[in-house]
ROVOKE-977992 format. One record per residue (C-alpha): x, y, z. Coordinates in pm, whole numbers, m for minus. Example, Ala and Ser with C-alpha at 12.3 -4.5 7.8 and 13.67 -1.06 7.14 Angstrom:
<sites>
xx_yy_zz
1230_m450_780
1367_m106_714
</sites>
This chain:
<sites>
xx_yy_zz
1044_2798_892
751_2862_646
626_2616_425
395_2641_114
294_2300_133
352_2048_424
266_1672_380
187_1486_676
160_1088_675
m45_1005_992
50_692_1186
m258_454_1200
m230_498_1595
m193_839_1729
51_735_2014
246_448_1850
391_378_1493
151_181_1272
168_165_887
474_386_838
526_325_499
394_611_285
179_612_m34
422_620_m319
221_911_m465
333_1128_m177
690_1170_m331
572_1227_m673
334_1512_m540
623_1676_m359
829_1667_m642
563_1811_m867
560_2128_m639
889_2235_m774
962_2614_m663
747_2579_m354
891_2524_2
775_2184_89
844_1924_353
684_1578_460
651_1449_809
605_1096_871
445_1062_1211
494_690_1267
874_750_1173
902_1040_1403
743_835_1678
993_557_1629
1287_821_1659
1140_982_1964
877_837_2159
773_1168_2300
708_1323_1954
383_1510_1924
253_1644_1607
78_1939_1747
400_2052_1909
577_2004_1585
317_2216_1399
365_2511_1627
721_2519_1534
663_2620_1177
425_2813_941
236_2643_665
m17_2777_397
m144_2437_296
m131_2070_443
m175_1744_233
m259_1436_434
m275_1122_287
m576_883_354
m495_620_130
m548_298_342
m849_294_545
m648_224_865
m560_587_877
m957_695_877
m920_840_1237
m580_962_1260
m588_1151_926
m901_1345_1038
m738_1391_1379
m426_1523_1216
m639_1770_1005
m826_1901_1297
m491_1957_1467
m352_2163_1153
m648_2388_1172
m622_2437_1539
m243_2555_1514
m289_2761_1208
m667_2841_1148
m610_2990_797
m432_2702_638
m585_2498_377
m630_2122_447
m646_1888_146
m689_1502_181
m611_1239_m74
m549_868_m143
m789_596_m228
m986_576_78
m1052_945_87
m1141_957_m285
m1413_661_m219
m1567_870_66
m1509_1212_m52
m1850_1338_m40
m1911_1218_315
m1593_1339_430
m1670_1691_308
m2008_1701_442
m1896_1562_791
m1562_1729_849
m1555_2105_819
m1172_2122_901
m1101_1949_565
m1118_2214_285
m1057_1994_m22
m1048_1616_m123
m846_1540_m428
m993_1238_m590
m774_981_m775
m431_1115_m899
m315_1425_m755
m25_1543_m966
m239_1758_m1180
m466_1908_m913
m215_2005_m647
4_2244_m828
m300_2446_m957
m447_2453_m590
m131_2617_m477
m131_2865_m764
m470_2967_m661
m682_2868_m966
m1066_2862_m929
m1165_2528_m773
m1419_2454_m1068
m1127_2446_m1312
m908_2221_m1109
m951_1846_m1214
m1010_1559_m956
m1113_1812_m703
m1400_1806_m431
m1476_2131_m267
m1727_2362_m115
m1893_2659_m296
m2110_2861_m55
m2167_2556_156
m2253_2315_m122
m2026_2034_m177
m1914_2017_m553
m1669_1807_m744
m1478_1848_m1072
m1425_1536_m1329
m1171_1278_m1286
m885_1212_m1489
m563_1023_m1462
m215_1149_m1515
m155_1105_m1892
232_1045_m1880
368_866_m1562
726_934_m1705
712_1287_m1620
672_1217_m1261
974_1191_m1005
915_904_m772
1271_872_m619
1372_1223_m498
1303_1181_m121
1509_1465_29
1199_1650_141
1086_1380_364
1214_1467_720
1465_1197_824
1452_1037_487
1763_807_561
1577_658_857
1259_628_636
1482_385_418
1527_172_716
1154_140_801
921_m138_752
548_m117_773
542_m122_1173
881_0_1275
1210_174_1218
1531_m47_1276
1796_196_1374
2063_m72_1340
1951_m214_1013
2226_m215_769
2008_m234_444
1772_29_285
1459_m38_81
1203_171_m85
891_121_m261
904_252_m625
609_326_m844
669_132_m1150
291_179_m1275
m53_271_m1211
m406_73_m1240
m463_m286_m1241
m637_m552_m1492
m763_m782_m1217
m1049_m776_m963
m929_m986_m672
m1232_m987_m426
m1059_m818_m129
m845_m521_m307
m957_m171_m297
m706_m101_m594
m862_m339_m800
m962_m286_m1167
m1318_m158_m1120
m1207_56_m828
m931_200_m1016
m1163_279_m1309
m1421_441_m1060
m1181_647_m844
m894_728_m1077
m1059_682_m1440
m784_435_m1508
m857_135_m1734
m646_m147_m1679
m241_m116_m1613
m34_148_m1722
359_81_m1672
643_354_m1673
880_350_m1965
1198_148_m1892
1393_476_m1936
1179_638_m1637
1221_340_m1415
1596_328_m1498
1624_692_m1399
1482_626_m1058
1682_289_m1007
2011_477_m1077
1921_751_m825
1815_512_m569
2130_304_m601
2323_623_m536
2122_682_m223
2251_341_m108
1921_142_m146
1982_m236_m133
1613_m338_m217
1379_m183_m453
1029_m285_m402
800_m226_m735
452_m102_m700
336_m329_m980
434_m686_m1092
665_m599_m1354
632_m961_m1506
289_m856_m1631
432_m582_m1838
537_m857_m2084
897_m1002_m2189
975_m718_m2413
942_m478_m2123
1117_m676_m1848
1369_m795_m2084
1478_m420_m2169
1465_m334_m1817
1705_m615_m1712
1931_m536_m1983
1949_m175_m1897
2016_m266_m1528
2298_m478_m1627
2454_m209_m1853
2408_49_m1570
2552_m179_m1309
2241_m174_m1091
2294_m454_m838
2012_m420_m599
1788_m671_m472
1418_m679_m556
1123_m755_m337
849_m833_m596
479_m929_m516
361_m1117_m823
m5_m1086_m898
m43_m1416_m1056
238_m1670_m1116
548_m1539_m1306
674_m1774_m1597
1009_m1948_m1554
1197_m1719_m1813
1104_m1416_m1596
1222_m1592_m1270
1545_m1686_m1445
1624_m1350_m1593
1523_m1173_m1255
1786_m1411_m1084
2036_m1326_m1327
2018_m943_m1289
1924_m896_m916
2107_m979_m601
1965_m1301_m488
2044_m1241_m128
1832_m928_m134
1557_m1058_m365
1240_m1196_m265
937_m1325_m474
606_m1310_m286
354_m1549_m421
m7_m1525_m327
m205_m1854_m348
m454_m1723_m78
m577_m2073_m29
m475_m2442_m77
m822_m2484_m237
m790_m2411_m631
m1157_m2324_m644
m1167_m2081_m357
m846_m1917_m490
m988_m1886_m858
m1304_m1716_m701
m1111_m1478_m524
m901_m1346_m819
m599_m1569_m842
m585_m1814_m1161
m338_m2092_m1102
m339_m2459_m992
m155_m2594_m706
83_m2784_m927
180_m2485_m1103
236_m2301_m771
475_m2565_m642
663_m2574_m982
717_m2206_m955
811_m2223_m597
1074_m2509_m683
1218_m2310_m973
1248_m1996_m752
1458_m2192_m516
1671_m2348_m800
1792_m2039_m930
1857_m1903_m584
1589_m1658_m487
1400_m1631_m174
1023_m1660_m174
747_m1588_60
399_m1744_17
97_m1547_135
m229_m1693_253
m556_m1548_391
m832_m1637_638
m1182_m1510_586
m1194_m1556_196
m1533_m1540_52
m1663_m1896_m8
m1403_m2025_224
m1526_m2305_455
m1382_m2491_764
m1323_m2769_526
m1160_m2598_250
m911_m2422_503
m777_m2757_586
m633_m2750_245
m452_m2417_318
m299_m2589_645
m195_m2872_419
m16_m2653_149
149_m2462_452
269_m2781_570
416_m2897_228
569_m2564_197
755_m2605_518
846_m2975_479
941_m2991_108
1058_m2628_34
1263_m2337_205
1061_m2022_206
1211_m1728_362
900_m1645_531
532_m1765_514
238_m1543_593
m140_m1576_653
m344_m1272_767
m710_m1219_820
m882_m1005_536
m989_m665_634
m1295_m519_434
m1144_m264_191
m1378_23_71
m1438_m2_m303
m1303_m360_m330
m1527_m616_m522
m1649_m781_m203
m1738_m433_m73
m1910_m334_m381
m2092_m680_m438
m2137_m843_m101
m2438_m1049_m236
m2226_m1208_m511
m1937_m1283_m269
m2174_m1415_m5
m2053_m1189_260
m2215_m950_517
m2067_m612_537
m2029_m450_901
m1885_m114_760
m2083_73_502
m1984_433_538
m1672_627_631
m1798_700_976
m1807_327_1033
m1417_320_930
m1343_624_1124
m1523_476_1462
m1347_154_1418
m998_320_1410
m1089_556_1681
m1182_279_1906
m856_103_1830
m675_415_1912
m859_435_2247
m768_84_2300
m1137_m39_2305
m1290_m348_2150
m1344_m284_1774
m1434_m499_1473
m1106_m634_1314
m1218_m730_984
m1551_m564_901
m1749_m830_757
m1850_m1185_797
m1912_m1438_528
m2204_m1679_472
m1994_m1958_625
m1778_m1813_870
m1846_m1560_1153
m1566_m1341_1270
m1482_m1554_1567
m1444_m1853_1349
m1211_m1658_1107
m997_m1569_1396
m993_m1917_1518
m881_m2035_1165
m586_m1786_1188
m502_m1914_1536
m491_m2257_1376
m266_m2153_1110
m36_m1962_1359
m7_m2271_1573
108_m2483_1295
400_m2242_1222
476_m2237_1594
512_m2608_1573
801_m2578_1328
1119_m2458_1451
1253_m2316_1145
943_m2104_1082
877_m2014_1435
1058_m1689_1443
904_m1551_1136
772_m1191_1149
637_m966_893
941_m734_961
1169_m998_820
1077_m894_465
898_m553_537
567_m716_415
303_m476_314
</sites>
């Protein structure tokens, strides 16, 4: 089989499935290449289906002119470049293209350090990729980092003007796409009876949460996006109808649709009702939704398959505010109660290693966790150590957030992921704070997990329960 373009989503570990969920932009990029022979291989999914799967062997079974490898999350820093090298080894004449937020942030370093990468597409790639395949001159293609006689050059970055023109739901080009719909972040469940799918409902962000590499200023720098842009109700509805026809039970919006405003979500829910859309929704809300939104969501979505993920981060209101979440404990408990009253599931998310956190303030997170377990009925409850995202506010302004970075360059992330792949000791979080060293952060995480183990209801909770990302 010959492909004009082969997309590859690497696993975060070369020999086992990790971070299987693909960036949503891969789907739209595939669908922008109409008229070309295109396929996407999800290495983690293939490893789930066949533990002996070998990407190099798979590449020898086909011909390809171009390869697009996503390096969106820094967890793929080693394997994305490893796959790039393998692609060149199998077919030396192919063009290797990297894209995604991490590739965009470190584009210059990657192009100077890894000769088997021919191009990096910065920001959003739907304009650049068709022009690359068409053979346009590199200096005329937007968002492109390329080499010209050994000199690394780049063209200006611009976002996609109209997201409504993009197709985020046609997934027939993904190898084993039906199995992909049964996948969570870390695995594929062959016997799972429901399908879920992450759907792009917008791009950009208006917030600067301390830990997020996709925050407002990062989106501005990497993608030239200023604030949030939501796709129209008609565009989202077209995708929802198609996904329901595929048998999807749970749609996972990329953006918190409550932030689009009552006019938007009111029209969306009305259209869903008129079209007979009965899917559930897995919605990560970025602040606290109001009760009118929760009531409307419960009315339109299948409550059995609907979960609201709220992110208090910390039980301490000041720590929460300093890290980008702007609501009080009383209001949080009120929304949790209301979510339960209207029959929907909820899953609170906390973090360890927050800037400004102390051992003392973390006790308030433990207390809030106990209250949620004792007085409420969460479907799941999560707490994870933060990891240093390139481009995040705390990465860009470590002095302001009173942290010390361990990672500064792409090579730092690459070597960290390489050590993990080789089962060697490695830096798990990539920083420490003024108040907490890495060991203390992990001790706090262990303390929180011990609290959950003591609770007979929550002890069996895992991330795969809700495919948490």
